[in-house]
PQR file of N, CA, C, O and H, with PARSE charges and radii, in Angstrom:
ATOM      1  N   MET A   1      16.969 -17.953  -2.885 -0.4000 1.5000
ATOM      2  CA  MET A   1      16.976 -16.772  -3.723 -0.0000 2.0000
ATOM      3  C   MET A   1      15.544 -16.443  -4.126  0.5500 1.7000
ATOM      4  O   MET A   1      14.772 -17.332  -4.486 -0.5500 1.4000
ATOM      5  N   TYR A   2      15.197 -15.169  -4.064 -0.4000 1.5000
ATOM      6  CA  TYR A   2      13.877 -14.711  -4.480 -0.0000 2.0000
ATOM      7  C   TYR A   2      13.975 -14.062  -5.844  0.5500 1.7000
ATOM      8  O   TYR A   2      14.935 -13.350  -6.137 -0.5500 1.4000
ATOM      9  H   TYR A   2      15.824 -14.447  -3.771  0.4000 1.0000
ATOM     10  N   LYS A   3      12.985 -14.310  -6.670 -0.4000 1.5000
ATOM     11  CA  LYS A   3      12.946 -13.693  -7.992 -0.0000 2.0000
ATOM     12  C   LYS A   3      11.507 -13.309  -8.277  0.5500 1.7000
ATOM     13  O   LYS A   3      10.592 -14.105  -8.069 -0.5500 1.4000
ATOM     14  H   LYS A   3      12.205 -14.889  -6.432  0.4000 1.0000
ATOM     15  N   THR A   4      11.308 -12.102  -8.750 -0.4000 1.5000
ATOM     16  CA  THR A   4       9.982 -11.631  -9.110 -0.0000 2.0000
ATOM     17  C   THR A   4       9.830 -11.716 -10.619  0.5500 1.7000
ATOM     18  O   THR A   4      10.687 -11.254 -11.373 -0.5500 1.4000
ATOM     19  H   THR A   4      12.052 -11.455  -8.919  0.4000 1.0000
ATOM     20  N   ILE A   5       8.734 -12.310 -11.043 -0.4000 1.5000
ATOM     21  CA  ILE A   5       8.458 -12.456 -12.469 -0.0000 2.0000
ATOM     22  C   ILE A   5       7.110 -11.810 -12.751  0.5500 1.7000
ATOM     23  O   ILE A   5       6.129 -12.096 -12.064 -0.5500 1.4000
ATOM     24  H   ILE A   5       8.038 -12.685 -10.431  0.4000 1.0000
ATOM     25  N   GLU A   6       7.055 -10.947 -13.750 -0.4000 1.5000
ATOM     26  CA  GLU A   6       5.791 -10.318 -14.121 -0.0000 2.0000
ATOM     27  C   GLU A   6       5.052 -11.213 -15.097  0.5500 1.7000
ATOM     28  O   GLU A   6       5.634 -11.736 -16.048 -0.5500 1.4000
ATOM     29  H   GLU A   6       7.852 -10.715 -14.307  0.4000 1.0000
ATOM     30  N   ALA A   7       3.771 -11.379 -14.849 -0.4000 1.5000
ATOM     31  CA  ALA A   7       2.947 -12.195 -15.729 -0.0000 2.0000
ATOM     32  C   ALA A   7       1.527 -11.634 -15.714  0.5500 1.7000
ATOM     33  O   ALA A   7       1.159 -10.853 -14.837 -0.5500 1.4000
ATOM     34  H   ALA A   7       3.299 -10.954 -14.076  0.4000 1.0000
ATOM     35  N   TYR A   8       0.750 -12.044 -16.693 -0.4000 1.5000
ATOM     36  CA  TYR A   8      -0.641 -11.634 -16.784 -0.0000 2.0000
ATOM     37  C   TYR A   8      -1.522 -12.873 -16.736  0.5500 1.7000
ATOM     38  O   TYR A   8      -1.158 -13.930 -17.252 -0.5500 1.4000
ATOM     39  H   TYR A   8       1.049 -12.679 -17.406  0.4000 1.0000
ATOM     40  N   TYR A   9      -2.669 -12.733 -16.118 -0.4000 1.5000
ATOM     41  CA  TYR A   9      -3.645 -13.810 -16.033 -0.0000 2.0000
ATOM     42  C   TYR A   9      -4.763 -13.461 -17.001  0.5500 1.7000
ATOM     43  O   TYR A   9      -5.382 -12.403 -16.882 -0.5500 1.4000
ATOM     44  H   TYR A   9      -2.965 -11.875 -15.699  0.4000 1.0000
ATOM     45  N   ASP A  10      -5.025 -14.339 -17.954 -0.4000 1.5000
ATOM     46  CA  ASP A  10      -6.048 -14.062 -18.956 -0.0000 2.0000
ATOM     47  C   ASP A  10      -6.890 -15.313 -19.176  0.5500 1.7000
ATOM     48  O   ASP A  10      -6.452 -16.269 -19.815 -0.5500 1.4000
ATOM     49  H   ASP A  10      -4.522 -15.198 -18.050  0.4000 1.0000
ATOM     50  N   ASN A  11      -8.103 -15.289 -18.636 -0.4000 1.5000
ATOM     51  CA  ASN A  11      -9.067 -16.367 -18.857 -0.0000 2.0000
ATOM     52  C   ASN A  11      -8.493 -17.747 -18.495  0.5500 1.7000
ATOM     53  O   ASN A  11      -8.596 -18.693 -19.276 -0.5500 1.4000
ATOM     54  H   ASN A  11      -8.459 -14.511 -18.117  0.4000 1.0000
ATOM     55  N   GLY A  12      -7.897 -17.847 -17.315 -0.4000 1.5000
ATOM     56  CA  GLY A  12      -7.389 -19.136 -16.836 -0.0000 2.0000
ATOM     57  C   GLY A  12      -5.965 -19.457 -17.249  0.5500 1.7000
ATOM     58  O   GLY A  12      -5.441 -20.508 -16.879 -0.5500 1.4000
ATOM     59  H   GLY A  12      -7.814 -17.078 -16.681  0.4000 1.0000
ATOM     60  N   LYS A  13      -5.334 -18.586 -17.998 -0.4000 1.5000
ATOM     61  CA  LYS A  13      -3.956 -18.837 -18.438 -0.0000 2.0000
ATOM     62  C   LYS A  13      -3.037 -17.778 -17.864  0.5500 1.7000
ATOM     63  O   LYS A  13      -3.420 -16.614 -17.743 -0.5500 1.4000
ATOM     64  H   LYS A  13      -5.759 -17.732 -18.298  0.4000 1.0000
ATOM     65  N   ILE A  14      -1.819 -18.179 -17.507 -0.4000 1.5000
ATOM     66  CA  ILE A  14      -0.800 -17.244 -17.037 -0.0000 2.0000
ATOM     67  C   ILE A  14       0.156 -16.985 -18.188  0.5500 1.7000
ATOM     68  O   ILE A  14       0.773 -17.910 -18.716 -0.5500 1.4000
ATOM     69  H   ILE A  14      -1.508 -19.125 -17.604  0.4000 1.0000
ATOM     70  N   ILE A  15       0.274 -15.730 -18.570 -0.4000 1.5000
ATOM     71  CA  ILE A  15       1.129 -15.334 -19.698 -0.0000 2.0000
ATOM     72  C   ILE A  15       2.314 -14.564 -19.129  0.5500 1.7000
ATOM     73  O   ILE A  15       2.140 -13.500 -18.535 -0.5500 1.4000
ATOM     74  H   ILE A  15      -0.227 -14.978 -18.140  0.4000 1.0000
ATOM     75  N   TYR A  16       3.503 -15.093 -19.308 -0.4000 1.5000
ATOM     76  CA  TYR A  16       4.719 -14.490 -18.769 -0.0000 2.0000
ATOM     77  C   TYR A  16       5.256 -13.435 -19.706  0.5500 1.7000
ATOM     78  O   TYR A  16       5.182 -13.588 -20.925 -0.5500 1.4000
ATOM     79  H   TYR A  16       3.645 -15.957 -19.790  0.4000 1.0000
ATOM     80  N   THR A  17       5.801 -12.354 -19.145 -0.4000 1.5000
ATOM     81  CA  THR A  17       6.373 -11.295 -19.968 -0.0000 2.0000
ATOM     82  C   THR A  17       7.862 -11.507 -20.220  0.5500 1.7000
ATOM     83  O   THR A  17       8.452 -10.835 -21.065 -0.5500 1.4000
ATOM     84  H   THR A  17       5.861 -12.230 -18.155  0.4000 1.0000
ATOM     85  N   GLU A  18       8.461 -12.429 -19.499 -0.4000 1.5000
ATOM     86  CA  GLU A  18       9.884 -12.746 -19.695 -0.0000 2.0000
ATOM     87  C   GLU A  18      10.068 -14.252 -19.522  0.5500 1.7000
ATOM     88  O   GLU A  18       9.134 -14.951 -19.127 -0.5500 1.4000
ATOM     89  H   GLU A  18       7.982 -12.975 -18.812  0.4000 1.0000
ATOM     90  N   ALA A  19      11.248 -14.744 -19.811 -0.4000 1.5000
ATOM     91  CA  ALA A  19      11.521 -16.172 -19.705 -0.0000 2.0000
ATOM     92  C   ALA A  19      11.552 -16.605 -18.239  0.5500 1.7000
ATOM     93  O   ALA A  19      11.995 -15.859 -17.366 -0.5500 1.4000
ATOM     94  H   ALA A  19      12.007 -14.176 -20.131  0.4000 1.0000
ATOM     95  N   LEU A  20      11.084 -17.795 -17.994 -0.4000 1.5000
ATOM     96  CA  LEU A  20      11.098 -18.340 -16.641 -0.0000 2.0000
ATOM     97  C   LEU A  20      12.511 -18.776 -16.256  0.5500 1.7000
ATOM     98  O   LEU A  20      13.274 -19.201 -17.124 -0.5500 1.4000
ATOM     99  H   LEU A  20      10.723 -18.401 -18.703  0.4000 1.0000
ATOM    100  N   PRO A  21      12.878 -18.682 -14.979 -0.5600 1.5000
ATOM    101  CA  PRO A  21      14.182 -19.184 -14.566  0.2800 2.0000
ATOM    102  C   PRO A  21      14.203 -20.709 -14.654  0.5500 1.7000
ATOM    103  O   PRO A  21      13.159 -21.351 -14.539 -0.5500 1.4000
ATOM    104  N   PRO A  22      15.374 -21.286 -14.856 -0.5600 1.5000
ATOM    105  CA  PRO A  22      15.459 -22.740 -15.001  0.2800 2.0000
ATOM    106  C   PRO A  22      15.292 -23.450 -13.647  0.5500 1.7000
ATOM    107  O   PRO A  22      16.278 -23.814 -13.006 -0.5500 1.4000
ATOM    108  N   LEU A  23      14.060 -23.637 -13.228 -0.4000 1.5000
ATOM    109  CA  LEU A  23      13.759 -24.309 -11.967 -0.0000 2.0000
ATOM    110  C   LEU A  23      12.904 -25.533 -12.233  0.5500 1.7000
ATOM    111  O   LEU A  23      12.042 -25.524 -13.111 -0.5500 1.4000
ATOM    112  H   LEU A  23      13.259 -23.341 -13.749  0.4000 1.0000
ATOM    113  N   ARG A  24      13.150 -26.579 -11.472 -0.4000 1.5000
ATOM    114  CA  ARG A  24      12.303 -27.767 -11.584 -0.0000 2.0000
ATOM    115  C   ARG A  24      11.172 -27.704 -10.571  0.5500 1.7000
ATOM    116  O   ARG A  24      10.057 -28.148 -10.846 -0.5500 1.4000
ATOM    117  H   ARG A  24      13.851 -26.587 -10.759  0.4000 1.0000
ATOM    118  N   LYS A  25      11.460 -27.155  -9.407 -0.4000 1.5000
ATOM    119  CA  LYS A  25      10.484 -27.116  -8.336 -0.0000 2.0000
ATOM    120  C   LYS A  25      10.690 -25.833  -7.552  0.5500 1.7000
ATOM    121  O   LYS A  25      11.826 -25.453  -7.270 -0.5500 1.4000
ATOM    122  H   LYS A  25      12.366 -26.795  -9.184  0.4000 1.0000
ATOM    123  N   ALA A  26       9.591 -25.153  -7.193 -0.4000 1.5000
ATOM    124  CA  ALA A  26       9.713 -23.895  -6.466 -0.0000 2.0000
ATOM    125  C   ALA A  26       8.421 -23.628  -5.706  0.5500 1.7000
ATOM    126  O   ALA A  26       7.362 -24.152  -6.049 -0.5500 1.4000
ATOM    127  H   ALA A  26       8.668 -25.461  -7.422  0.4000 1.0000
ATOM    128  N   ARG A  27       8.526 -22.817  -4.685 -0.4000 1.5000
ATOM    129  CA  ARG A  27       7.364 -22.361  -3.931 -0.0000 2.0000
ATOM    130  C   ARG A  27       6.996 -20.992  -4.485  0.5500 1.7000
ATOM    131  O   ARG A  27       7.866 -20.138  -4.657 -0.5500 1.4000
ATOM    132  H   ARG A  27       9.387 -22.391  -4.406  0.4000 1.0000
ATOM    133  N   LEU A  28       5.716 -20.777  -4.766 -0.4000 1.5000
ATOM    134  CA  LEU A  28       5.276 -19.527  -5.375 -0.0000 2.0000
ATOM    135  C   LEU A  28       4.405 -18.742  -4.408  0.5500 1.7000
ATOM    136  O   LEU A  28       3.615 -19.316  -3.659 -0.5500 1.4000
ATOM    137  H   LEU A  28       5.009 -21.471  -4.627  0.4000 1.0000
ATOM    138  N   LEU A  29       4.558 -17.437  -4.433 -0.4000 1.5000
ATOM    139  CA  LEU A  29       3.678 -16.504  -3.746 -0.0000 2.0000
ATOM    140  C   LEU A  29       3.080 -15.620  -4.827  0.5500 1.7000
ATOM    141  O   LEU A  29       3.809 -14.911  -5.521 -0.5500 1.4000
ATOM    142  H   LEU A  29       5.200 -16.971  -5.042  0.4000 1.0000
ATOM    143  N   ILE A  30       1.779 -15.654  -4.977 -0.4000 1.5000
ATOM    144  CA  ILE A  30       1.134 -14.938  -6.072 -0.0000 2.0000
ATOM    145  C   ILE A  30       0.381 -13.735  -5.524  0.5500 1.7000
ATOM    146  O   ILE A  30      -0.430 -13.865  -4.607 -0.5500 1.4000
ATOM    147  H   ILE A  30       1.187 -16.231  -4.414  0.4000 1.0000
ATOM    148  N   THR A  31       0.652 -12.571  -6.087 -0.4000 1.5000
ATOM    149  CA  THR A  31      -0.052 -11.346  -5.736 -0.0000 2.0000
ATOM    150  C   THR A  31      -0.872 -10.914  -6.940  0.5500 1.7000
ATOM    151  O   THR A  31      -0.340 -10.780  -8.042 -0.5500 1.4000
ATOM    152  H   THR A  31       1.311 -12.465  -6.832  0.4000 1.0000
ATOM    153  N   ILE A  32      -2.145 -10.699  -6.737 -0.4000 1.5000
ATOM    154  CA  ILE A  32      -3.019 -10.294  -7.832 -0.0000 2.0000
ATOM    155  C   ILE A  32      -3.217  -8.789  -7.754  0.5500 1.7000
ATOM    156  O   ILE A  32      -3.703  -8.272  -6.748 -0.5500 1.4000
ATOM    157  H   ILE A  32      -2.577 -10.808  -5.841  0.4000 1.0000
ATOM    158  N   VAL A  33      -2.842  -8.092  -8.806 -0.4000 1.5000
ATOM    159  CA  VAL A  33      -3.011  -6.642  -8.905 -0.0000 2.0000
ATOM    160  C   VAL A  33      -4.024  -6.391 -10.000  0.5500 1.7000
ATOM    161  O   VAL A  33      -3.771  -6.669 -11.172 -0.5500 1.4000
ATOM    162  H   VAL A  33      -2.447  -8.512  -9.624  0.4000 1.0000
ATOM    163  N   GLU A  34      -5.177  -5.863  -9.611 -0.4000 1.5000
ATOM    164  CA  GLU A  34      -6.225  -5.613 -10.592 -0.0000 2.0000
ATOM    165  C   GLU A  34      -5.866  -4.411 -11.444  0.5500 1.7000
ATOM    166  O   GLU A  34      -5.297  -3.435 -10.955 -0.5500 1.4000
ATOM    167  H   GLU A  34      -5.383  -5.637  -8.659  0.4000 1.0000
ATOM    168  N   GLU A  35      -6.202  -4.491 -12.714 -0.4000 1.5000
ATOM    169  CA  GLU A  35      -5.886  -3.394 -13.622 -0.0000 2.0000
ATOM    170  C   GLU A  35      -6.772  -2.190 -13.373  0.5500 1.7000
ATOM    171  O   GLU A  35      -6.331  -1.055 -13.554 -0.5500 1.4000
ATOM    172  H   GLU A  35      -6.665  -5.283 -13.110  0.4000 1.0000
ATOM    173  N   LYS A  36      -8.011  -2.412 -12.962 -0.4000 1.5000
ATOM    174  CA  LYS A  36      -8.926  -1.312 -12.678 -0.0000 2.0000
ATOM    175  C   LYS A  36      -8.981  -1.130 -11.166  0.5500 1.7000
ATOM    176  O   LYS A  36      -9.456  -2.022 -10.463 -0.5500 1.4000
ATOM    177  H   LYS A  36      -8.369  -3.334 -12.815  0.4000 1.0000
ATOM    178  N   PRO A  37      -8.511  -0.007 -10.650 -0.5600 1.5000
ATOM    179  CA  PRO A  37      -8.568   0.200  -9.201  0.2800 2.0000
ATOM    180  C   PRO A  37     -10.007   0.409  -8.744  0.5500 1.7000
ATOM    181  O   PRO A  37     -10.840   0.936  -9.481 -0.5500 1.4000
ATOM    182  N   HIS A  38     -10.279  -0.015  -7.518 -0.4000 1.5000
ATOM    183  CA  HIS A  38     -11.599   0.184  -6.937 -0.0000 2.0000
ATOM    184  C   HIS A  38     -11.809   1.661  -6.629  0.5500 1.7000
ATOM    185  O   HIS A  38     -10.864   2.372  -6.285 -0.5500 1.4000
ATOM    186  H   HIS A  38      -9.602  -0.444  -6.919  0.4000 1.0000
ATOM    187  N   LYS A  39     -13.026   2.108  -6.751 -0.4000 1.5000
ATOM    188  CA  LYS A  39     -13.337   3.484  -6.399 -0.0000 2.0000
ATOM    189  C   LYS A  39     -13.382   3.604  -4.884  0.5500 1.7000
ATOM    190  O   LYS A  39     -14.003   2.784  -4.207 -0.5500 1.4000
ATOM    191  H   LYS A  39     -13.793   1.531  -7.030  0.4000 1.0000
ATOM    192  N   THR A  40     -12.733   4.611  -4.364 -0.4000 1.5000
ATOM    193  CA  THR A  40     -12.748   4.842  -2.927 -0.0000 2.0000
ATOM    194  C   THR A  40     -13.840   5.845  -2.593  0.5500 1.7000
ATOM    195  O   THR A  40     -14.205   6.693  -3.407 -0.5500 1.4000
ATOM    196  H   THR A  40     -12.229   5.277  -4.914  0.4000 1.0000
ATOM    197  N   GLN A  41     -14.344   5.725  -1.388 -0.4000 1.5000
ATOM    198  CA  GLN A  41     -15.372   6.656  -0.955 -0.0000 2.0000
ATOM    199  C   GLN A  41     -14.748   8.022  -0.700  0.5500 1.7000
ATOM    200  O   GLN A  41     -13.627   8.128  -0.203 -0.5500 1.4000
ATOM    201  H   GLN A  41     -14.048   5.036  -0.727  0.4000 1.0000
ATOM    202  N   THR A  42     -15.471   9.029  -1.037 -0.4000 1.5000
ATOM    203  CA  THR A  42     -14.983  10.375  -0.798 -0.0000 2.0000
ATOM    204  C   THR A  42     -15.102  10.706   0.689  0.5500 1.7000
ATOM    205  O   THR A  42     -16.097  10.373   1.332 -0.5500 1.4000
ATOM    206  H   THR A  42     -16.382   8.944  -1.441  0.4000 1.0000
ATOM    207  N   LEU A  43     -14.099  11.349   1.213 -0.4000 1.5000
ATOM    208  CA  LEU A  43     -14.086  11.704   2.628 -0.0000 2.0000
ATOM    209  C   LEU A  43     -14.567  13.132   2.867  0.5500 1.7000
ATOM    210  O   LEU A  43     -14.515  13.627   3.993 -0.5500 1.4000
ATOM    211  H   LEU A  43     -13.291  11.619   0.690  0.4000 1.0000
ATOM    212  N   SER A  44     -15.030  13.787   1.821 -0.4000 1.5000
ATOM    213  CA  SER A  44     -15.461  15.175   1.971 -0.0000 2.0000
ATOM    214  C   SER A  44     -16.684  15.304   2.876  0.5500 1.7000
ATOM    215  O   SER A  44     -16.926  16.373   3.437 -0.5500 1.4000
ATOM    216  H   SER A  44     -15.072  13.386   0.907  0.4000 1.0000
ATOM    217  N   ARG A  45     -17.453  14.231   3.024 -0.4000 1.5000
ATOM    218  CA  ARG A  45     -18.624  14.324   3.894 -0.0000 2.0000
ATOM    219  C   ARG A  45     -18.234  14.449   5.362  0.5500 1.7000
ATOM    220  O   ARG A  45     -19.057  14.853   6.183 -0.5500 1.4000
ATOM    221  H   ARG A  45     -17.256  13.362   2.569  0.4000 1.0000
ATOM    222  N   TYR A  46     -16.992  14.110   5.706 -0.4000 1.5000
ATOM    223  CA  TYR A  46     -16.515  14.229   7.082 -0.0000 2.0000
ATOM    224  C   TYR A  46     -15.825  15.569   7.348  0.5500 1.7000
ATOM    225  O   TYR A  46     -15.359  15.817   8.461 -0.5500 1.4000
ATOM    226  H   TYR A  46     -16.324  13.782   5.038  0.4000 1.0000
ATOM    227  N   LYS A  47     -15.760  16.419   6.347 -0.4000 1.5000
ATOM    228  CA  LYS A  47     -15.064  17.690   6.487 -0.0000 2.0000
ATOM    229  C   LYS A  47     -15.737  18.549   7.564  0.5500 1.7000
ATOM    230  O   LYS A  47     -16.952  18.744   7.547 -0.5500 1.4000
ATOM    231  H   LYS A  47     -16.138  16.218   5.443  0.4000 1.0000
ATOM    232  N   GLY A  48     -14.942  19.048   8.481 -0.4000 1.5000
ATOM    233  CA  GLY A  48     -15.448  19.907   9.520 -0.0000 2.0000
ATOM    234  C   GLY A  48     -15.862  19.188  10.797  0.5500 1.7000
ATOM    235  O   GLY A  48     -16.167  19.844  11.792 -0.5500 1.4000
ATOM    236  H   GLY A  48     -13.955  18.889   8.494  0.4000 1.0000
ATOM    237  N   ILE A  49     -15.882  17.860  10.797 -0.4000 1.5000
ATOM    238  CA  ILE A  49     -16.277  17.126  11.997 -0.0000 2.0000
ATOM    239  C   ILE A  49     -15.183  17.210  13.060  0.5500 1.7000
ATOM    240  O   ILE A  49     -15.457  17.497  14.225 -0.5500 1.4000
ATOM    241  H   ILE A  49     -15.635  17.326   9.988  0.4000 1.0000
ATOM    242  N   LEU A  50     -13.949  16.959  12.646 -0.4000 1.5000
ATOM    243  CA  LEU A  50     -12.829  17.018  13.580 -0.0000 2.0000
ATOM    244  C   LEU A  50     -12.242  18.422  13.564  0.5500 1.7000
ATOM    245  O   LEU A  50     -11.875  18.941  12.510 -0.5500 1.4000
ATOM    246  H   LEU A  50     -13.727  16.726  11.700  0.4000 1.0000
ATOM    247  N   LYS A  51     -12.162  19.004  14.691 -0.4000 1.5000
ATOM    248  CA  LYS A  51     -11.618  20.363  14.788 -0.0000 2.0000
ATOM    249  C   LYS A  51     -10.344  20.330  15.618  0.5500 1.7000
ATOM    250  O   LYS A  51     -10.261  19.642  16.636 -0.5500 1.4000
ATOM    251  H   LYS A  51     -12.460  18.582  15.547  0.4000 1.0000
ATOM    252  N   LYS A  52      -9.371  21.075  15.168 -0.4000 1.5000
ATOM    253  CA  LYS A  52      -8.096  21.169  15.866 -0.0000 2.0000
ATOM    254  C   LYS A  52      -8.231  22.231  16.952  0.5500 1.7000
ATOM    255  O   LYS A  52      -8.353  23.422  16.666 -0.5500 1.4000
ATOM    256  H   LYS A  52      -9.438  21.633  14.341  0.4000 1.0000
ATOM    257  N   LYS A  53      -8.207  21.779  18.198 -0.4000 1.5000
ATOM    258  CA  LYS A  53      -8.389  22.711  19.313 -0.0000 2.0000
ATOM    259  C   LYS A  53      -7.074  23.076  19.974  0.5500 1.7000
ATOM    260  O   LYS A  53      -6.985  24.097  20.656 -0.5500 1.4000
ATOM    261  H   LYS A  53      -8.107  20.812  18.431  0.4000 1.0000
ATOM    262  N   VAL A  54      -6.046  22.250  19.779 -0.4000 1.5000
ATOM    263  CA  VAL A  54      -4.761  22.499  20.418 -0.0000 2.0000
ATOM    264  C   VAL A  54      -3.726  22.782  19.337  0.5500 1.7000
ATOM    265  O   VAL A  54      -3.624  22.051  18.351 -0.5500 1.4000
ATOM    266  H   VAL A  54      -6.118  21.421  19.225  0.4000 1.0000
ATOM    267  N   ASP A  55      -2.965  23.845  19.533 -0.4000 1.5000
ATOM    268  CA  ASP A  55      -1.878  24.149  18.612 -0.0000 2.0000
ATOM    269  C   ASP A  55      -0.735  23.191  18.910  0.5500 1.7000
ATOM    270  O   ASP A  55      -0.210  23.183  20.023 -0.5500 1.4000
ATOM    271  H   ASP A  55      -3.048  24.438  20.333  0.4000 1.0000
ATOM    272  N   GLY A  56      -0.351  22.396  17.946 -0.4000 1.5000
ATOM    273  CA  GLY A  56       0.664  21.372  18.137 -0.0000 2.0000
ATOM    274  C   GLY A  56       2.007  21.932  18.564  0.5500 1.7000
ATOM    275  O   GLY A  56       2.676  21.342  19.413 -0.5500 1.4000
ATOM    276  H   GLY A  56      -0.778  22.402  17.042  0.4000 1.0000
ATOM    277  N   LEU A  57       2.414  23.048  17.998 -0.4000 1.5000
ATOM    278  CA  LEU A  57       3.698  23.655  18.333 -0.0000 2.0000
ATOM    279  C   LEU A  57       3.712  24.148  19.777  0.5500 1.7000
ATOM    280  O   LEU A  57       4.684  23.937  20.503 -0.5500 1.4000
ATOM    281  H   LEU A  57       1.870  23.526  17.309  0.4000 1.0000
ATOM    282  N   GLU A  58       2.644  24.795  20.180 -0.4000 1.5000
ATOM    283  CA  GLU A  58       2.566  25.275  21.562 -0.0000 2.0000
ATOM    284  C   GLU A  58       2.542  24.103  22.541  0.5500 1.7000
ATOM    285  O   GLU A  58       3.161  24.171  23.603 -0.5500 1.4000
ATOM    286  H   GLU A  58       1.855  24.966  19.590  0.4000 1.0000
ATOM    287  N   TYR A  59       1.845  23.050  22.198 -0.4000 1.5000
ATOM    288  CA  TYR A  59       1.786  21.865  23.056 -0.0000 2.0000
ATOM    289  C   TYR A  59       3.173  21.261  23.236  0.5500 1.7000
ATOM    290  O   TYR A  59       3.549  20.897  24.350 -0.5500 1.4000
ATOM    291  H   TYR A  59       1.343  22.995  21.335  0.4000 1.0000
ATOM    292  N   GLN A  60       3.934  21.150  22.155 -0.4000 1.5000
ATOM    293  CA  GLN A  60       5.290  20.598  22.230 -0.0000 2.0000
ATOM    294  C   GLN A  60       6.201  21.483  23.075  0.5500 1.7000
ATOM    295  O   GLN A  60       6.997  20.978  23.867 -0.5500 1.4000
ATOM    296  H   GLN A  60       3.628  21.446  21.249  0.4000 1.0000
ATOM    297  N   LYS A  61       6.087  22.803  22.910 -0.4000 1.5000
ATOM    298  CA  LYS A  61       6.909  23.712  23.722 -0.0000 2.0000
ATOM    299  C   LYS A  61       6.596  23.537  25.198  0.5500 1.7000
ATOM    300  O   LYS A  61       7.500  23.527  26.034 -0.5500 1.4000
ATOM    301  H   LYS A  61       5.441  23.213  22.266  0.4000 1.0000
ATOM    302  N   LYS A  62       5.313  23.400  25.518 -0.4000 1.5000
ATOM    303  CA  LYS A  62       4.896  23.227  26.904 -0.0000 2.0000
ATOM    304  C   LYS A  62       5.436  21.913  27.465  0.5500 1.7000
ATOM    305  O   LYS A  62       5.934  21.879  28.591 -0.5500 1.4000
ATOM    306  H   LYS A  62       4.579  23.408  24.839  0.4000 1.0000
ATOM    307  N   MET A  63       5.342  20.842  26.699 -0.4000 1.5000
ATOM    308  CA  MET A  63       5.802  19.528  27.160 -0.0000 2.0000
ATOM    309  C   MET A  63       7.317  19.535  27.373  0.5500 1.7000
ATOM    310  O   MET A  63       7.807  18.945  28.336 -0.5500 1.4000
ATOM    311  H   MET A  63       4.938  20.869  25.784  0.4000 1.0000
ATOM    312  N   ARG A  64       8.045  20.180  26.503 -0.4000 1.5000
ATOM    313  CA  ARG A  64       9.499  20.201  26.615 -0.0000 2.0000
ATOM    314  C   ARG A  64       9.956  21.112  27.734  0.5500 1.7000
ATOM    315  O   ARG A  64      11.011  20.865  28.318 -0.5500 1.4000
ATOM    316  H   ARG A  64       7.648  20.659  25.721  0.4000 1.0000
ATOM    317  N   SER A  65       9.207  22.155  28.058 -0.4000 1.5000
ATOM    318  CA  SER A  65       9.609  23.064  29.114 -0.0000 2.0000
ATOM    319  C   SER A  65       9.489  22.400  30.499  0.5500 1.7000
ATOM    320  O   SER A  65      10.104  22.863  31.459 -0.5500 1.4000
ATOM    321  H   SER A  65       8.350  22.355  27.584  0.4000 1.0000
ATOM    322  N   GLU A  66       8.709  21.331  30.602 -0.4000 1.5000
ATOM    323  CA  GLU A  66       8.583  20.615  31.879 -0.0000 2.0000
ATOM    324  C   GLU A  66       9.900  19.964  32.293  0.5500 1.7000
ATOM    325  O   GLU A  66      10.133  19.726  33.478 -0.5500 1.4000
ATOM    326  H   GLU A  66       8.209  20.955  29.822  0.4000 1.0000
ATOM    327  N   TRP A  67      10.744  19.682  31.336 -0.4000 1.5000
ATOM    328  CA  TRP A  67      12.029  19.005  31.631 -0.0000 2.0000
ATOM    329  C   TRP A  67      13.119  19.976  32.028  0.5500 1.7000
ATOM    330  O   TRP A  67      14.166  19.552  32.518 -0.5500 1.4000
ATOM    331  H   TRP A  67      10.555  19.875  30.373  0.4000 1.0000
ATOM    332  N   ASN A  68      12.906  21.264  31.831 -0.4000 1.5000
ATOM    333  CA  ASN A  68      13.936  22.263  32.170 -0.0000 2.0000
ATOM    334  C   ASN A  68      14.007  22.520  33.655  0.5500 1.7000
ATOM    335  O   ASN A  68      14.819  23.330  34.104 -0.5500 1.4000
ATOM    336  H   ASN A  68      12.056  21.608  31.433  0.4000 1.0000
TER
END
């Protein structure tokens, strides 16, 4: 059985937000979610580099007409 428990890590201590299940021994998988998200690079500097040369709808019509 899998159970997810929310907890906080504060200066070397794990603080649980709810009661722990009654287990003597268990395997743990710990995921760390940072409270402050990392800043992502802006992609606006790439604007205009890739140009759409083929109309997708026309391409699909052409490909499907080959089967008729």
